[in-house]
N, C-alpha and C positions, 0 to 999 in steps of 0.2 A: 621315485623321481617325478612321475607325472603329477601335475597340479590339477585338481578337479574343479577348476573354475569354469562355469559354463560360458561358451562363446555365443554371444547374441547374434541374431540375424543382422542387426545393424552393423556390428563390427565385421562380420563376414562379408557383407556387401561392400564395406569400405576397403577390405582387403582385396576383393576382386577389382574394385575401382583403381586401387594402387597398382595392381598388376597390369591392368589395361582398361582404358575408358570404354572400349567396346566389350560388352558383356560376353559375347561368344568367344572372342579372343582371350579374354580374361579367364574363362573356364578352361580353355585349352592350355593356357600357361599354367594355371593352377595344377591341372592333372600332370603336365610335363614336370613341373617343379616337384610334385609329390613323388613321382616315379624316380626322378633323379636323386632325391633325398633317400628314398628306400635303397636304391642302388649304392649310394655312398655309404650308408650304414652297413649294408650287406658286405660290401668290399672290405670294410673294416672289421668284419667278423661278428657283427651284432646279430644275434639270433632273433631279436625282436625288432627288426629294422622298420617294419611298418608302424609299430607303436612309437618308435623314436622319431620317425618322419612326421607323424601326426602331432607329437608333442612339440616339435620344432615349429610347425605351422601354427599350432595353438598359442605358443608363446609370442610369436610375432603378431598374431591376430589380437591378443590381449593388449598389445601396445600400439595398435594401428593408429590410434588418434594422434599420438605424438610422432610416429614414424612417417606417416603420410605427408606431414608438413615439413619435417626436418631432413628426410633422406630423399634426394633426387637422383635420377638416373635409374640404373637397373636394380630393382629390389632383390634380385636373386642372390647377389653377393651378400646381402644382409642375412638372408636365410641360411647361407652356408656358414656364416660366422656363428649364428645361433646353434646350428647343427654341430659345429665343432665343440662348443661348450657343452652341449647335451651329450656328445660322445665322451668327453672327459668325465662328466658326471656318471655316465654308464660304467666306464672303466673303474672309477672309484667305488661305486656301489657293488660292482661285480667282485672286486678284490675283497671288499669287506665281508661279503657273504660266502666267499669260497675259501677263505683262509681256514686251515685246519689247525687244531691244537698241535703244539710242537712235537709231542710224543708220537702222534700218528702221522704227521706230515711226511716224515722220511719213508715210512713203510708204504704209504699210498703212492708217493712219487716213484719209488723203486718199481712197484708193480706196473704203474702207468708207463714208465720208461721202457720196461721190458716189452710191454704190449706194443708201444709205439715203434720200437726198434724192429720187432717182428713184422709189423705192418709195413714199415719202410723197406725192409729186405724183400718182402713179397712184391711191393710195388716196383722196386728197382728191377727185379727179375722179370717183370712183365715188359720192360723196355727192350728194344733191340740192343744187341751187344755193343754196337757203336755208340748208341745213345747212353747206355750205362757208363761206358768209358768216358764219354764227354762230360757227363754230369759229375762224375767222381773226380776227374782231372780238373774241372773248372774250379772246384772249391779247395784244391790243394794249396798249401803254403800259407804264409802270413805276409801281410803288407806288400812290400815291393816285390817279394818273391811271387806272390799271388798275381800281381799285375804283369810281371814278366811271363809267368806261366800262361796267362790268358792271351797275351800277345803271340806266344808261340803256338798255342792252339789255333788261334785265328789264322795265322800264317799257314800252318799245316793244312787247315781245312779250306784255305783260299777264300776266307770271308773277311769282311771288315769287322772291326770290333763291335760296331752296332748290330750287324747281322748276327754275330755270335751271341750277343746279349739277348736278342730276340729269340734265337733258337733255344737258348738255355731257359729263358722265361717260359716259353711254350712247354718245354719238358717239365719244368717245375710245376706249372699249372696242372698238367696231367698227373704228375706224381701227387700233388696236393689233393686233387679230386679222388684219386685212388686211395690215398692215405685216410682221408675223411671217411670214405665208404668202409674201408677195412676196420677202422677204429670203431665206427658205429656198429658194424656187424659183431665185432668181438667184445663190445661193451667197455672199451678202454676209455 
């Protein structure tokens, strides 16, 4: 995916000018932008988030001559648009390189599923009993039944629906972290 066209000093200077006319503020904005792009890609599960953030900045820098004159206002939103396209390219490339031949795909998936389920069980067991029950109850049912179930849980716990969602999100975040660690250790 990365394009190996060198970025000239002149283009990089124009990029900094586009971010801010004050060079020291432009440098701070550049670093903040790069950090936010890395975080964006990391949150989307990209293992090479720094490379993708750099590619985003490089693509914008390559087009800086036309962008500086045509896009006014906050340039950060343009960077996010480019980052979105790069993320889609990353997904497409990842799918292409991770597809298995049909005869082995089923066996690989079954083994991975068993390992994931074992890790999930382990991570759920690490939660407090009340939290285990909450996370399991929260995802019970389909469509309107699920909505009604969540209302009942919120009422039972004397929480607003938003507070319940935040509580479940925090639990899921902890479970995901535990699951990632477990799967990494077990080689799944």
